N, C-alpha and C positions, 0 to 999 in steps of 0.2 A: 208425427213423432215428437215434435217439440224441441228439435235441436236448434241451438242458437248459432249464429254465425261465428266462425273461428276468429280468434284474436289475431293470429299470425297465419296468413294464407300462404300456401305453397305457390311460389312464383313460377317455377318451371316444372310442369307436370310430366312425369316420365311413364305414368300408368295411363293407358288409354282404354276407352270402351272397346270390349271385344278381346282384351288381353287374357291369356291363360295365367292365372295367379295361384299362389299357395297362401293360405291363411297361416300366419306365424304366431299369432297371439289370440287368445279368447277361447270360447267354448268349442269352436270348430277348428282348433289348432291342428295343422298337418293335413287338412283337406284341401283339395284343389277345385277350382271353378273358373268360370268366365265372368269377367266384369260386365254387369248389365247396365250400370249407370254410374257416372262420375258426378258428384256434387261438389263442385269447386268452391262454392261459397262456404262450405263447412269442412273442407279437407277430407271428405268421406267418399267411399265407393260402396256400391251395392253389388254383391256377388250372387249369381244365380243359384238359388236353392240352399244358400248358407246363411248362418246367423238368423235362423227363423225364430220369430217371437209371436205370441198370441196378442191379437189386438181386438179390443171390445168396441164394436161399432153400434151406435144407437140407430134404431130404425127411423127412417124419415121418408118424406114423399119421393118416390121414385127408386128407392133402394131398400133392401131388407137389412135388418140388424142381425147381430149375433157375434160369435167369437170366430175370428178369422186368423189364419196363420200367414204372416207376411215376412218378407225379407227386410231386416233392419240394416241400416248403413253401418259399415265398419270404417274406422279411421284409416287413412291411406298408409300410415306407418305400420299397420298391422297386416299388410299383405305385401308379397314380393312376386315379381314376374318370374315365370319359369323359363329357364334356359332351354331354347329349342333343341339343342343337341343332347345335353345331359339329362334334362328333365328335372333338374334341381332348382330351388329358388336362388336367384342371383340379384345383384344390384344392376341398375341400368345406367349405361353411359351413352354419350353422344359422340359420334365420329363423322367426319366428312370424307366422302369417297373422292377419288381422283377427278371425277366429272363434276364435283361440287355439291352432290346431293347429300343431305343430312340424314343419317340413319342412327337407329338405336342399337347398341351392342351390349352383350352381357359382360359384367365385370364382377370382381370379387374372387374369393378363394373357391376353387373348384369349378369356376366358370370357364366355358370354352372360348369366350371372346368372339363368338359368332354374332352375326347380324340378327336382331330380333325383328321379324317382319311386321309391317303395319297391318293391323287387323282389317279383314275384308269388309266388315260391317261398317267401317268408317267411310267407305265409298258410297254407302247408301245414306242419303240425308234424311234426318227425321222431319225437317221442314223443307218443302220443295223450294228450290232456288227460283226466283222470278225470271221469266224469259225477257230478254231485252229486245225491244222492237220499236217501231215508230208509233207515236201517239198513244202510249199505254200509261195507265195510272197504276201506281203501286202503293199499297197501304203499308207503310213502314211502321216501325215501333214508335217513333216519336211524331207521327203525323202522316199526312198524305203528301207524297212527293210526285209531282207530275213530270214525266220525262218526255220531252218532245224532240224528235230527231228532225232537224231541218234538212231537207233534201234540196240541193241546188242543181239546177240543170246547167247545161253548157252555156246558155245565154243569160246566166245570172238571174233567172226568175225563180221564185219560190213556188212550191206546191201549195203551201199554206201561208197566207199573209193575212194579218188582221188590221183593224183600224189603228192600233197602238204600236204596230211594228215599225222600226226605223227603216227607211229606204236604204237600199244597198249602196247607192252612190254616196250617201252620208257616212255609212259605216266604213267604206274604203277610203274616205277622204283623209289625206295626211294633214294633221293639225300641229305636229311638233317635229322639229328637226333637231336631233341631239348635238350635231356638229356646230351649227350656228346659234342654237338657243332660240330660234324663232318659234313662237307659239307658247313660250313659257309665261305663265301669268306673273304680273308684277306683285310681289309680296312686300 
């Protein structure tokens, strides 16, 4: 699409993926839809089936070319979340319940003040969370991180020890006493 990054990013997003919203500006003004994607780096959202534009795609190896209809992103200020009780667009506020949980509530004129539920689609992760276990390697975004869980038996022997591992008696040896200052290097 060619959108550049926004100069002033929204810090606290109150619109989430899966929210039922109404478009308040643009060619689809007054129509409602569900948020398909939130592009935080551009302050934009994509609403399912709304703001459709024609896109000319050149043919290449592995895909066909032609004119396709795609959903273009809308600026986040051009959509408002619908109040679950009244069904009208409203502002979104944050409130803490008595048990300390943070919830979104509807605010503004004509709003019911009711709790806006968290969308169910957010419980389904787009990228699977890695499972934590012994001796597994995870490919993270900034490199490969190896996580090794060291299991200690009751007699202080390790399941896995290598030639460069420090012996347990040296690890547990007390080398500094804070009360007397013994073990402090001379500086």
